[in-house]
All heavy atoms as atom14 arrays in JSON, in Angstrom:
{
  "sequence": "MERKDYPSRGRDSGRGPQKMYKAKCSDCDQETEVPFEPDPDRPVYCRECYAKRKSR",
  "atom14_mask": [
    [1, 1, 1, 1, 1, 1, 1, 1, 0, 0, 0, 0, 0, 0],
    [1, 1, 1, 1, 1, 1, 1, 1, 1, 0, 0, 0, 0, 0],
    [1, 1, 1, 1, 1, 1, 1, 1, 1, 1, 1, 0, 0, 0],
    [1, 1, 1, 1, 1, 1, 1, 1, 1, 0, 0, 0, 0, 0],
    [1, 1, 1, 1, 1, 1, 1, 1, 0, 0, 0, 0, 0, 0],
    [1, 1, 1, 1, 1, 1, 1, 1, 1, 1, 1, 1, 0, 0],
    [1, 1, 1, 1, 1, 1, 1, 0, 0, 0, 0, 0, 0, 0],
    [1, 1, 1, 1, 1, 1, 0, 0, 0, 0, 0, 0, 0, 0],
    [1, 1, 1, 1, 1, 1, 1, 1, 1, 1, 1, 0, 0, 0],
    [1, 1, 1, 1, 0, 0, 0, 0, 0, 0, 0, 0, 0, 0],
    [1, 1, 1, 1, 1, 1, 1, 1, 1, 1, 1, 0, 0, 0],
    [1, 1, 1, 1, 1, 1, 1, 1, 0, 0, 0, 0, 0, 0],
    [1, 1, 1, 1, 1, 1, 0, 0, 0, 0, 0, 0, 0, 0],
    [1, 1, 1, 1, 0, 0, 0, 0, 0, 0, 0, 0, 0, 0],
    [1, 1, 1, 1, 1, 1, 1, 1, 1, 1, 1, 0, 0, 0],
    [1, 1, 1, 1, 0, 0, 0, 0, 0, 0, 0, 0, 0, 0],
    [1, 1, 1, 1, 1, 1, 1, 0, 0, 0, 0, 0, 0, 0],
    [1, 1, 1, 1, 1, 1, 1, 1, 1, 0, 0, 0, 0, 0],
    [1, 1, 1, 1, 1, 1, 1, 1, 1, 0, 0, 0, 0, 0],
    [1, 1, 1, 1, 1, 1, 1, 1, 0, 0, 0, 0, 0, 0],
    [1, 1, 1, 1, 1, 1, 1, 1, 1, 1, 1, 1, 0, 0],
    [1, 1, 1, 1, 1, 1, 1, 1, 1, 0, 0, 0, 0, 0],
    [1, 1, 1, 1, 1, 0, 0, 0, 0, 0, 0, 0, 0, 0],
    [1, 1, 1, 1, 1, 1, 1, 1, 1, 0, 0, 0, 0, 0],
    [1, 1, 1, 1, 1, 1, 0, 0, 0, 0, 0, 0, 0, 0],
    [1, 1, 1, 1, 1, 1, 0, 0, 0, 0, 0, 0, 0, 0],
    [1, 1, 1, 1, 1, 1, 1, 1, 0, 0, 0, 0, 0, 0],
    [1, 1, 1, 1, 1, 1, 0, 0, 0, 0, 0, 0, 0, 0],
    [1, 1, 1, 1, 1, 1, 1, 1, 0, 0, 0, 0, 0, 0],
    [1, 1, 1, 1, 1, 1, 1, 1, 1, 0, 0, 0, 0, 0],
    [1, 1, 1, 1, 1, 1, 1, 1, 1, 0, 0, 0, 0, 0],
    [1, 1, 1, 1, 1, 1, 1, 0, 0, 0, 0, 0, 0, 0],
    [1, 1, 1, 1, 1, 1, 1, 1, 1, 0, 0, 0, 0, 0],
    [1, 1, 1, 1, 1, 1, 1, 0, 0, 0, 0, 0, 0, 0],
    [1, 1, 1, 1, 1, 1, 1, 0, 0, 0, 0, 0, 0, 0],
    [1, 1, 1, 1, 1, 1, 1, 1, 1, 1, 1, 0, 0, 0],
    [1, 1, 1, 1, 1, 1, 1, 1, 1, 0, 0, 0, 0, 0],
    [1, 1, 1, 1, 1, 1, 1, 0, 0, 0, 0, 0, 0, 0],
    [1, 1, 1, 1, 1, 1, 1, 1, 0, 0, 0, 0, 0, 0],
    [1, 1, 1, 1, 1, 1, 1, 0, 0, 0, 0, 0, 0, 0],
    [1, 1, 1, 1, 1, 1, 1, 1, 0, 0, 0, 0, 0, 0],
    [1, 1, 1, 1, 1, 1, 1, 1, 1, 1, 1, 0, 0, 0],
    [1, 1, 1, 1, 1, 1, 1, 0, 0, 0, 0, 0, 0, 0],
    [1, 1, 1, 1, 1, 1, 1, 0, 0, 0, 0, 0, 0, 0],
    [1, 1, 1, 1, 1, 1, 1, 1, 1, 1, 1, 1, 0, 0],
    [1, 1, 1, 1, 1, 1, 0, 0, 0, 0, 0, 0, 0, 0],
    [1, 1, 1, 1, 1, 1, 1, 1, 1, 1, 1, 0, 0, 0],
    [1, 1, 1, 1, 1, 1, 1, 1, 1, 0, 0, 0, 0, 0],
    [1, 1, 1, 1, 1, 1, 0, 0, 0, 0, 0, 0, 0, 0],
    [1, 1, 1, 1, 1, 1, 1, 1, 1, 1, 1, 1, 0, 0],
    [1, 1, 1, 1, 1, 0, 0, 0, 0, 0, 0, 0, 0, 0],
    [1, 1, 1, 1, 1, 1, 1, 1, 1, 0, 0, 0, 0, 0],
    [1, 1, 1, 1, 1, 1, 1, 1, 1, 1, 1, 0, 0, 0],
    [1, 1, 1, 1, 1, 1, 1, 1, 1, 0, 0, 0, 0, 0],
    [1, 1, 1, 1, 1, 1, 0, 0, 0, 0, 0, 0, 0, 0],
    [1, 1, 1, 1, 1, 1, 1, 1, 1, 1, 1, 0, 0, 0]
  ],
  "atom14_positions": [
    [[114.4, 53.89, 68.94], [113.9, 54.65, 70.06], [112.41, 54.39, 70.21], [111.67, 54.39, 69.25], [114.16, 56.14, 69.82], [113.74, 56.97, 70.99], [114.7, 58.43, 71.25], [114.0, 59.66, 70.27], [0.0, 0.0, 0.0], [0.0, 0.0, 0.0], [0.0, 0.0, 0.0], [0.0, 0.0, 0.0], [0.0, 0.0, 0.0], [0.0, 0.0, 0.0]],
    [[111.97, 54.2, 71.41], [110.56, 53.88, 71.68], [109.73, 55.16, 71.68], [110.11, 56.18, 72.23], [110.47, 53.21, 73.06], [109.1, 52.72, 73.39], [109.09, 52.03, 74.74], [110.06, 51.34, 75.06], [108.12, 52.21, 75.45], [0.0, 0.0, 0.0], [0.0, 0.0, 0.0], [0.0, 0.0, 0.0], [0.0, 0.0, 0.0], [0.0, 0.0, 0.0]],
    [[108.56, 55.08, 71.05], [107.66, 56.22, 70.98], [106.81, 56.27, 72.24], [106.23, 55.29, 72.66], [106.74, 56.09, 69.76], [105.78, 57.24, 69.63], [104.91, 57.06, 68.4], [103.97, 58.14, 68.3], [102.75, 58.13, 68.83], [102.32, 57.09, 69.47], [101.96, 59.17, 68.68], [0.0, 0.0, 0.0], [0.0, 0.0, 0.0], [0.0, 0.0, 0.0]],
    [[106.75, 57.44, 72.85], [105.91, 57.63, 74.04], [104.57, 58.19, 73.59], [104.51, 59.04, 72.73], [106.57, 58.58, 75.03], [107.82, 58.02, 75.63], [108.37, 58.95, 76.67], [109.61, 58.34, 77.27], [110.09, 59.11, 78.4], [0.0, 0.0, 0.0], [0.0, 0.0, 0.0], [0.0, 0.0, 0.0], [0.0, 0.0, 0.0], [0.0, 0.0, 0.0]],
    [[103.51, 57.71, 74.19], [102.18, 58.22, 73.87], [101.84, 59.34, 74.85], [101.83, 59.15, 76.05], [101.13, 57.12, 73.97], [101.27, 56.12, 72.84], [101.57, 56.53, 71.72], [101.1, 54.93, 73.12], [0.0, 0.0, 0.0], [0.0, 0.0, 0.0], [0.0, 0.0, 0.0], [0.0, 0.0, 0.0], [0.0, 0.0, 0.0], [0.0, 0.0, 0.0]],
    [[101.61, 60.51, 74.28], [101.26, 61.67, 75.08], [99.78, 61.97, 74.91], [99.21, 61.67, 73.87], [102.08, 62.89, 74.62], [103.54, 62.72, 74.91], [104.42, 62.3, 73.92], [104.04, 62.96, 76.18], [105.77, 62.13, 74.19], [105.38, 62.8, 76.45], [106.24, 62.38, 75.45], [107.56, 62.22, 75.73], [0.0, 0.0, 0.0], [0.0, 0.0, 0.0]],
    [[99.15, 62.58, 75.91], [97.74, 62.94, 75.76], [97.56, 63.91, 74.6], [98.41, 64.75, 74.35], [97.38, 63.62, 77.07], [98.53, 63.45, 77.98], [99.7, 62.95, 77.19], [0.0, 0.0, 0.0], [0.0, 0.0, 0.0], [0.0, 0.0, 0.0], [0.0, 0.0, 0.0], [0.0, 0.0, 0.0], [0.0, 0.0, 0.0], [0.0, 0.0, 0.0]],
    [[96.44, 63.8, 73.95], [96.14, 64.67, 72.82], [95.91, 66.09, 73.3], [95.27, 66.32, 74.33], [94.88, 64.16, 72.11], [94.46, 65.09, 71.16], [0.0, 0.0, 0.0], [0.0, 0.0, 0.0], [0.0, 0.0, 0.0], [0.0, 0.0, 0.0], [0.0, 0.0, 0.0], [0.0, 0.0, 0.0], [0.0, 0.0, 0.0], [0.0, 0.0, 0.0]],
    [[96.43, 67.04, 72.56], [96.18, 68.45, 72.88], [95.34, 69.09, 71.79], [95.17, 70.29, 71.76], [97.48, 69.21, 73.02], [98.23, 68.8, 74.25], [99.43, 69.65, 74.44], [100.12, 69.22, 75.65], [100.95, 69.96, 76.31], [101.23, 71.15, 75.89], [101.52, 69.52, 77.38], [0.0, 0.0, 0.0], [0.0, 0.0, 0.0], [0.0, 0.0, 0.0]],
    [[94.83, 68.26, 70.88], [94.01, 68.77, 69.79], [92.6, 69.05, 70.24], [92.27, 69.0, 71.42], [0.0, 0.0, 0.0], [0.0, 0.0, 0.0], [0.0, 0.0, 0.0], [0.0, 0.0, 0.0], [0.0, 0.0, 0.0], [0.0, 0.0, 0.0], [0.0, 0.0, 0.0], [0.0, 0.0, 0.0], [0.0, 0.0, 0.0], [0.0, 0.0, 0.0]],
    [[91.75, 69.35, 69.27], [90.36, 69.7, 69.58], [89.59, 68.53, 70.19], [88.74, 68.72, 71.02], [89.65, 70.16, 68.32], [90.16, 71.48, 67.86], [89.45, 71.91, 66.63], [89.95, 73.2, 66.21], [89.25, 74.1, 65.6], [88.01, 73.86, 65.3], [89.76, 75.24, 65.27], [0.0, 0.0, 0.0], [0.0, 0.0, 0.0], [0.0, 0.0, 0.0]],
    [[89.88, 67.31, 69.76], [89.14, 66.16, 70.26], [89.96, 65.47, 71.33], [90.7, 64.54, 71.07], [88.82, 65.19, 69.12], [87.97, 64.03, 69.6], [87.34, 64.15, 70.66], [87.96, 63.0, 68.91], [0.0, 0.0, 0.0], [0.0, 0.0, 0.0], [0.0, 0.0, 0.0], [0.0, 0.0, 0.0], [0.0, 0.0, 0.0], [0.0, 0.0, 0.0]],
    [[89.86, 65.93, 72.56], [90.64, 65.35, 73.64], [89.8, 64.41, 74.49], [90.13, 64.14, 75.63], [91.26, 66.46, 74.49], [90.25, 67.27, 75.02], [0.0, 0.0, 0.0], [0.0, 0.0, 0.0], [0.0, 0.0, 0.0], [0.0, 0.0, 0.0], [0.0, 0.0, 0.0], [0.0, 0.0, 0.0], [0.0, 0.0, 0.0], [0.0, 0.0, 0.0]],
    [[88.7, 63.9, 73.94], [87.9, 62.92, 74.64], [86.92, 63.5, 75.64], [86.33, 62.78, 76.42], [0.0, 0.0, 0.0], [0.0, 0.0, 0.0], [0.0, 0.0, 0.0], [0.0, 0.0, 0.0], [0.0, 0.0, 0.0], [0.0, 0.0, 0.0], [0.0, 0.0, 0.0], [0.0, 0.0, 0.0], [0.0, 0.0, 0.0], [0.0, 0.0, 0.0]],
    [[86.72, 64.79, 75.66], [85.82, 65.42, 76.62], [84.4, 65.55, 76.1], [83.55, 66.07, 76.79], [86.32, 66.82, 76.97], [87.59, 66.81, 77.75], [87.91, 68.21, 78.18], [89.33, 68.41, 77.98], [89.91, 69.54, 77.69], [89.19, 70.62, 77.54], [91.2, 69.64, 77.55], [0.0, 0.0, 0.0], [0.0, 0.0, 0.0], [0.0, 0.0, 0.0]],
    [[84.15, 65.13, 74.9], [82.83, 65.29, 74.33], [82.74, 66.6, 73.56], [83.72, 67.32, 73.43], [0.0, 0.0, 0.0], [0.0, 0.0, 0.0], [0.0, 0.0, 0.0], [0.0, 0.0, 0.0], [0.0, 0.0, 0.0], [0.0, 0.0, 0.0], [0.0, 0.0, 0.0], [0.0, 0.0, 0.0], [0.0, 0.0, 0.0], [0.0, 0.0, 0.0]],
    [[81.55, 66.92, 73.05], [81.41, 68.14, 72.26], [81.66, 69.39, 73.09], [81.27, 69.47, 74.25], [79.98, 68.11, 71.76], [79.29, 67.04, 72.5], [80.32, 66.19, 73.17], [0.0, 0.0, 0.0], [0.0, 0.0, 0.0], [0.0, 0.0, 0.0], [0.0, 0.0, 0.0], [0.0, 0.0, 0.0], [0.0, 0.0, 0.0], [0.0, 0.0, 0.0]],
    [[82.34, 70.34, 72.49], [82.66, 71.59, 73.18], [81.5, 72.56, 73.04], [80.93, 72.71, 71.98], [83.91, 72.19, 72.56], [84.42, 73.39, 73.29], [85.76, 73.83, 72.76], [86.12, 73.55, 71.63], [86.51, 74.53, 73.57], [0.0, 0.0, 0.0], [0.0, 0.0, 0.0], [0.0, 0.0, 0.0], [0.0, 0.0, 0.0], [0.0, 0.0, 0.0]],
    [[81.16, 73.22, 74.13], [80.08, 74.21, 74.1], [80.56, 75.43, 73.34], [81.64, 75.95, 73.57], [79.69, 74.6, 75.53], [78.55, 75.58, 75.58], [78.04, 75.72, 76.99], [77.06, 76.84, 77.15], [75.77, 76.65, 76.57], [0.0, 0.0, 0.0], [0.0, 0.0, 0.0], [0.0, 0.0, 0.0], [0.0, 0.0, 0.0], [0.0, 0.0, 0.0]],
    [[79.73, 75.89, 72.42], [80.05, 77.07, 71.62], [79.08, 78.19, 72.0], [77.93, 77.94, 72.33], [79.94, 76.75, 70.13], [80.89, 75.67, 69.66], [82.61, 76.12, 69.83], [82.82, 77.17, 68.4], [0.0, 0.0, 0.0], [0.0, 0.0, 0.0], [0.0, 0.0, 0.0], [0.0, 0.0, 0.0], [0.0, 0.0, 0.0], [0.0, 0.0, 0.0]],
    [[79.57, 79.42, 71.94], [78.79, 80.59, 72.3], [78.66, 81.51, 71.1], [79.62, 81.73, 70.38], [79.47, 81.36, 73.45], [79.59, 80.55, 74.72], [80.68, 79.72, 74.92], [78.61, 80.63, 75.7], [80.8, 78.98, 76.09], [78.72, 79.9, 76.87], [79.82, 79.07, 77.05], [79.92, 78.34, 78.2], [0.0, 0.0, 0.0], [0.0, 0.0, 0.0]],
    [[77.49, 82.04, 70.9], [77.26, 82.99, 69.81], [77.83, 84.35, 70.21], [77.74, 84.75, 71.36], [75.79, 83.11, 69.5], [75.21, 81.85, 68.89], [73.88, 82.11, 68.27], [73.29, 80.85, 67.7], [73.87, 80.43, 66.47], [0.0, 0.0, 0.0], [0.0, 0.0, 0.0], [0.0, 0.0, 0.0], [0.0, 0.0, 0.0], [0.0, 0.0, 0.0]],
    [[78.43, 85.02, 69.22], [79.0, 86.34, 69.45], [78.95, 87.12, 68.15], [78.72, 86.56, 67.08], [80.43, 86.22, 69.94], [0.0, 0.0, 0.0], [0.0, 0.0, 0.0], [0.0, 0.0, 0.0], [0.0, 0.0, 0.0], [0.0, 0.0, 0.0], [0.0, 0.0, 0.0], [0.0, 0.0, 0.0], [0.0, 0.0, 0.0], [0.0, 0.0, 0.0]],
    [[79.18, 88.4, 68.23], [79.23, 89.26, 67.06], [80.66, 89.77, 66.92], [81.24, 90.26, 67.89], [78.26, 90.43, 67.21], [77.98, 91.16, 65.93], [76.85, 92.12, 66.1], [75.63, 91.47, 65.51], [74.56, 92.39, 65.21], [0.0, 0.0, 0.0], [0.0, 0.0, 0.0], [0.0, 0.0, 0.0], [0.0, 0.0, 0.0], [0.0, 0.0, 0.0]],
    [[81.23, 89.63, 65.73], [82.6, 90.06, 65.46], [82.75, 91.56, 65.72], [81.93, 92.36, 65.26], [83.0, 89.71, 64.03], [84.66, 90.28, 63.59], [0.0, 0.0, 0.0], [0.0, 0.0, 0.0], [0.0, 0.0, 0.0], [0.0, 0.0, 0.0], [0.0, 0.0, 0.0], [0.0, 0.0, 0.0], [0.0, 0.0, 0.0], [0.0, 0.0, 0.0]],
    [[83.79, 91.93, 66.43], [84.03, 93.34, 66.75], [84.49, 94.15, 65.55], [84.41, 95.38, 65.57], [85.09, 93.44, 67.85], [84.61, 92.85, 69.03], [0.0, 0.0, 0.0], [0.0, 0.0, 0.0], [0.0, 0.0, 0.0], [0.0, 0.0, 0.0], [0.0, 0.0, 0.0], [0.0, 0.0, 0.0], [0.0, 0.0, 0.0], [0.0, 0.0, 0.0]],
    [[84.98, 93.48, 64.49], [85.42, 94.21, 63.29], [84.32, 94.31, 62.24], [84.03, 95.38, 61.75], [86.64, 93.52, 62.66], [87.94, 93.96, 63.3], [87.92, 94.91, 64.12], [88.97, 93.36, 62.99], [0.0, 0.0, 0.0], [0.0, 0.0, 0.0], [0.0, 0.0, 0.0], [0.0, 0.0, 0.0], [0.0, 0.0, 0.0], [0.0, 0.0, 0.0]],
    [[83.71, 93.18, 61.87], [82.78, 93.18, 60.73], [81.31, 92.98, 61.12], [80.45, 92.92, 60.25], [83.2, 92.11, 59.72], [82.95, 90.41, 60.31], [0.0, 0.0, 0.0], [0.0, 0.0, 0.0], [0.0, 0.0, 0.0], [0.0, 0.0, 0.0], [0.0, 0.0, 0.0], [0.0, 0.0, 0.0], [0.0, 0.0, 0.0], [0.0, 0.0, 0.0]],
    [[81.02, 92.84, 62.4], [79.65, 92.64, 62.91], [78.98, 91.35, 62.44], [77.77, 91.21, 62.57], [78.75, 93.83, 62.57], [79.08, 95.05, 63.42], [79.54, 94.88, 64.55], [78.86, 96.18, 62.92], [0.0, 0.0, 0.0], [0.0, 0.0, 0.0], [0.0, 0.0, 0.0], [0.0, 0.0, 0.0], [0.0, 0.0, 0.0], [0.0, 0.0, 0.0]],
    [[79.74, 90.42, 61.92], [79.2, 89.13, 61.48], [78.95, 88.23, 62.7], [79.73, 88.24, 63.64], [80.21, 88.46, 60.54], [79.81, 87.08, 60.09], [80.87, 86.47, 59.18], [81.61, 87.17, 58.51], [80.94, 85.17, 59.17], [0.0, 0.0, 0.0], [0.0, 0.0, 0.0], [0.0, 0.0, 0.0], [0.0, 0.0, 0.0], [0.0, 0.0, 0.0]],
    [[77.86, 87.48, 62.67], [77.6, 86.51, 63.74], [78.64, 85.4, 63.64], [78.98, 84.94, 62.56], [76.21, 85.88, 63.57], [75.08, 86.78, 64.01], [74.95, 86.86, 65.52], [75.19, 85.86, 66.22], [74.62, 87.95, 66.0], [0.0, 0.0, 0.0], [0.0, 0.0, 0.0], [0.0, 0.0, 0.0], [0.0, 0.0, 0.0], [0.0, 0.0, 0.0]],
    [[79.16, 84.98, 64.79], [80.16, 83.91, 64.83], [79.95, 83.09, 66.09], [79.14, 83.46, 66.94], [81.59, 84.5, 64.76], [82.52, 83.44, 64.6], [81.93, 85.31, 65.99], [0.0, 0.0, 0.0], [0.0, 0.0, 0.0], [0.0, 0.0, 0.0], [0.0, 0.0, 0.0], [0.0, 0.0, 0.0], [0.0, 0.0, 0.0], [0.0, 0.0, 0.0]],
    [[80.65, 81.97, 66.19], [80.6, 81.15, 67.4], [82.01, 80.98, 67.92], [82.95, 80.81, 67.14], [80.0, 79.78, 67.1], [78.51, 79.82, 66.85], [77.91, 78.44, 66.78], [78.6, 77.49, 66.36], [76.74, 78.31, 67.15], [0.0, 0.0, 0.0], [0.0, 0.0, 0.0], [0.0, 0.0, 0.0], [0.0, 0.0, 0.0], [0.0, 0.0, 0.0]],
    [[82.15, 81.06, 69.23], [83.46, 80.93, 69.86], [83.38, 79.89, 70.98], [82.32, 79.67, 71.56], [83.94, 82.29, 70.42], [84.24, 83.26, 69.29], [82.94, 82.9, 71.37], [0.0, 0.0, 0.0], [0.0, 0.0, 0.0], [0.0, 0.0, 0.0], [0.0, 0.0, 0.0], [0.0, 0.0, 0.0], [0.0, 0.0, 0.0], [0.0, 0.0, 0.0]],
    [[84.51, 79.23, 71.3], [84.51, 78.17, 72.32], [84.67, 78.69, 73.75], [85.07, 77.96, 74.64], [85.7, 77.31, 71.91], [86.63, 78.27, 71.27], [85.75, 79.26, 70.56], [0.0, 0.0, 0.0], [0.0, 0.0, 0.0], [0.0, 0.0, 0.0], [0.0, 0.0, 0.0], [0.0, 0.0, 0.0], [0.0, 0.0, 0.0], [0.0, 0.0, 0.0]],
    [[84.36, 79.96, 73.97], [84.45, 80.55, 75.31], [83.3, 81.54, 75.46], [82.77, 82.04, 74.48], [85.79, 81.27, 75.51], [86.07, 82.31, 74.46], [85.61, 83.62, 74.62], [86.76, 81.99, 73.32], [85.86, 84.58, 73.65], [87.02, 82.95, 72.34], [86.56, 84.25, 72.51], [0.0, 0.0, 0.0], [0.0, 0.0, 0.0], [0.0, 0.0, 0.0]],
    [[82.92, 81.81, 76.69], [81.85, 82.77, 76.92], [82.4, 84.17, 76.72], [83.35, 84.58, 77.41], [81.29, 82.62, 78.34], [80.05, 83.41, 78.55], [79.31, 83.02, 79.81], [79.79, 82.16, 80.56], [78.23, 83.61, 80.04], [0.0, 0.0, 0.0], [0.0, 0.0, 0.0], [0.0, 0.0, 0.0], [0.0, 0.0, 0.0], [0.0, 0.0, 0.0]],
    [[81.87, 84.91, 75.75], [82.39, 86.25, 75.47], [82.23, 87.21, 76.64], [81.23, 87.19, 77.34], [81.54, 86.72, 74.28], [80.97, 85.49, 73.7], [80.81, 84.53, 74.82], [0.0, 0.0, 0.0], [0.0, 0.0, 0.0], [0.0, 0.0, 0.0], [0.0, 0.0, 0.0], [0.0, 0.0, 0.0], [0.0, 0.0, 0.0], [0.0, 0.0, 0.0]],
    [[83.25, 88.01, 76.84], [83.24, 89.05, 77.88], [82.89, 90.36, 77.18], [83.56, 90.75, 76.22], [84.65, 89.13, 78.49], [84.78, 90.19, 79.56], [83.9, 91.07, 79.68], [85.79, 90.15, 80.29], [0.0, 0.0, 0.0], [0.0, 0.0, 0.0], [0.0, 0.0, 0.0], [0.0, 0.0, 0.0], [0.0, 0.0, 0.0], [0.0, 0.0, 0.0]],
    [[81.84, 91.04, 77.61], [81.43, 92.28, 76.94], [82.52, 93.36, 76.91], [82.48, 94.27, 76.1], [80.22, 92.76, 77.73], [79.96, 91.77, 78.79], [81.0, 90.71, 78.74], [0.0, 0.0, 0.0], [0.0, 0.0, 0.0], [0.0, 0.0, 0.0], [0.0, 0.0, 0.0], [0.0, 0.0, 0.0], [0.0, 0.0, 0.0], [0.0, 0.0, 0.0]],
    [[83.5, 93.28, 77.79], [84.57, 94.27, 77.84], [85.75, 93.95, 76.93], [86.7, 94.73, 76.86], [85.08, 94.42, 79.28], [84.0, 94.95, 80.22], [83.13, 95.7, 79.75], [84.04, 94.59, 81.41], [0.0, 0.0, 0.0], [0.0, 0.0, 0.0], [0.0, 0.0, 0.0], [0.0, 0.0, 0.0], [0.0, 0.0, 0.0], [0.0, 0.0, 0.0]],
    [[85.71, 92.79, 76.25], [86.81, 92.4, 75.38], [86.29, 92.11, 73.98], [85.2, 91.56, 73.82], [87.5, 91.15, 75.93], [88.13, 91.44, 77.29], [88.9, 90.29, 77.8], [90.09, 90.11, 76.97], [90.95, 89.13, 77.13], [90.76, 88.23, 78.06], [91.99, 89.03, 76.35], [0.0, 0.0, 0.0], [0.0, 0.0, 0.0], [0.0, 0.0, 0.0]],
    [[87.07, 92.45, 72.95], [86.62, 92.2, 71.58], [86.62, 90.72, 71.23], [87.41, 89.94, 71.76], [87.64, 92.96, 70.72], [88.85, 93.05, 71.57], [88.38, 93.1, 72.99], [0.0, 0.0, 0.0], [0.0, 0.0, 0.0], [0.0, 0.0, 0.0], [0.0, 0.0, 0.0], [0.0, 0.0, 0.0], [0.0, 0.0, 0.0], [0.0, 0.0, 0.0]],
    [[85.71, 90.34, 70.33], [85.63, 88.98, 69.8], [85.69, 89.11, 68.29], [85.07, 90.01, 67.72], [84.3, 88.29, 70.21], [84.15, 86.95, 69.54], [84.22, 88.16, 71.72], [0.0, 0.0, 0.0], [0.0, 0.0, 0.0], [0.0, 0.0, 0.0], [0.0, 0.0, 0.0], [0.0, 0.0, 0.0], [0.0, 0.0, 0.0], [0.0, 0.0, 0.0]],
    [[86.45, 88.24, 67.62], [86.61, 88.31, 66.18], [86.18, 87.0, 65.52], [86.4, 85.93, 66.07], [88.08, 88.6, 65.82], [88.59, 89.87, 66.44], [89.43, 89.85, 67.54], [88.19, 91.11, 65.96], [89.88, 91.02, 68.13], [88.62, 92.28, 66.53], [89.47, 92.23, 67.62], [89.9, 93.4, 68.2], [0.0, 0.0, 0.0], [0.0, 0.0, 0.0]],
    [[85.59, 87.12, 64.32], [85.27, 85.93, 63.54], [86.59, 85.35, 63.03], [87.66, 85.95, 63.16], [84.34, 86.29, 62.37], [85.08, 87.33, 61.1], [0.0, 0.0, 0.0], [0.0, 0.0, 0.0], [0.0, 0.0, 0.0], [0.0, 0.0, 0.0], [0.0, 0.0, 0.0], [0.0, 0.0, 0.0], [0.0, 0.0, 0.0], [0.0, 0.0, 0.0]],
    [[86.54, 84.18, 62.46], [87.73, 83.5, 62.0], [88.53, 84.34, 61.0], [89.75, 84.43, 61.08], [87.33, 82.16, 61.36], [88.49, 81.29, 61.01], [88.0, 79.94, 60.59], [87.32, 79.35, 61.75], [87.34, 78.08, 62.05], [87.92, 77.23, 61.27], [86.72, 77.63, 63.11], [0.0, 0.0, 0.0], [0.0, 0.0, 0.0], [0.0, 0.0, 0.0]],
    [[87.83, 84.97, 60.05], [88.5, 85.75, 59.02], [89.18, 86.99, 59.6], [90.33, 87.28, 59.29], [87.52, 86.15, 57.91], [87.01, 85.0, 57.07], [85.87, 84.22, 57.75], [85.24, 84.74, 58.71], [85.63, 83.09, 57.31], [0.0, 0.0, 0.0], [0.0, 0.0, 0.0], [0.0, 0.0, 0.0], [0.0, 0.0, 0.0], [0.0, 0.0, 0.0]],
    [[88.47, 87.72, 60.44], [89.04, 88.93, 61.04], [90.18, 88.58, 61.99], [91.18, 89.3, 62.06], [87.97, 89.75, 61.75], [86.78, 90.5, 60.6], [0.0, 0.0, 0.0], [0.0, 0.0, 0.0], [0.0, 0.0, 0.0], [0.0, 0.0, 0.0], [0.0, 0.0, 0.0], [0.0, 0.0, 0.0], [0.0, 0.0, 0.0], [0.0, 0.0, 0.0]],
    [[90.05, 87.49, 62.71], [91.13, 87.05, 63.61], [92.39, 86.74, 62.81], [93.49, 87.14, 63.19], [90.69, 85.84, 64.42], [91.75, 85.36, 65.38], [91.97, 86.02, 66.59], [92.55, 84.27, 65.08], [92.95, 85.6, 67.45], [93.53, 83.84, 65.94], [93.73, 84.5, 67.13], [94.71, 84.09, 68.01], [0.0, 0.0, 0.0], [0.0, 0.0, 0.0]],
    [[92.23, 86.05, 61.69], [93.38, 85.72, 60.84], [94.04, 86.98, 60.31], [95.27, 87.07, 60.25], [92.94, 84.81, 59.7], [0.0, 0.0, 0.0], [0.0, 0.0, 0.0], [0.0, 0.0, 0.0], [0.0, 0.0, 0.0], [0.0, 0.0, 0.0], [0.0, 0.0, 0.0], [0.0, 0.0, 0.0], [0.0, 0.0, 0.0], [0.0, 0.0, 0.0]],
    [[93.25, 87.96, 59.92], [93.81, 89.23, 59.42], [94.61, 89.94, 60.51], [95.69, 90.46, 60.26], [92.69, 90.17, 58.93], [92.06, 89.78, 57.63], [91.03, 90.84, 57.28], [89.83, 90.2, 56.63], [88.74, 91.13, 56.43], [0.0, 0.0, 0.0], [0.0, 0.0, 0.0], [0.0, 0.0, 0.0], [0.0, 0.0, 0.0], [0.0, 0.0, 0.0]],
    [[94.06, 89.99, 61.7], [94.73, 90.67, 62.81], [96.0, 89.93, 63.21], [96.99, 90.55, 63.57], [93.79, 90.79, 64.01], [92.59, 91.67, 63.73], [91.69, 91.77, 64.94], [92.27, 92.56, 66.0], [92.32, 93.88, 66.02], [91.82, 94.57, 65.03], [92.88, 94.53, 67.03], [0.0, 0.0, 0.0], [0.0, 0.0, 0.0], [0.0, 0.0, 0.0]],
    [[95.96, 88.63, 63.18], [97.1, 87.81, 63.57], [98.28, 87.99, 62.61], [99.43, 87.97, 63.01], [96.69, 86.34, 63.63], [97.72, 85.44, 64.23], [97.19, 84.04, 64.36], [98.26, 83.13, 64.89], [97.83, 81.75, 64.94], [0.0, 0.0, 0.0], [0.0, 0.0, 0.0], [0.0, 0.0, 0.0], [0.0, 0.0, 0.0], [0.0, 0.0, 0.0]],
    [[97.98, 88.2, 61.33], [99.03, 88.32, 60.33], [99.67, 89.71, 60.29], [100.64, 89.92, 59.6], [98.5, 87.96, 58.95], [97.55, 88.91, 58.52], [0.0, 0.0, 0.0], [0.0, 0.0, 0.0], [0.0, 0.0, 0.0], [0.0, 0.0, 0.0], [0.0, 0.0, 0.0], [0.0, 0.0, 0.0], [0.0, 0.0, 0.0], [0.0, 0.0, 0.0]],
    [[99.15, 90.65, 61.05], [99.71, 92.03, 61.06], [101.04, 92.07, 61.74], [101.43, 91.51, 62.64], [98.77, 92.99, 61.78], [97.57, 93.31, 60.96], [96.76, 94.35, 61.69], [95.48, 94.5, 61.01], [94.48, 95.18, 61.5], [94.57, 95.77, 62.66], [93.36, 95.27, 60.84], [0.0, 0.0, 0.0], [0.0, 0.0, 0.0], [0.0, 0.0, 0.0]]
  ]
}
């Protein structure tokens, strides 16, 4: 069977470096960076707190 090449959906999709935004974690108040502009009306979590919440 022939392998089809699909566009990458990973972090490096050829668009260059991704802009990161500084934010403060809503759970632990630790400074973190996120790949989207934070909305003041929605919580933002650091990697560790996000993983904890996701596993609940």
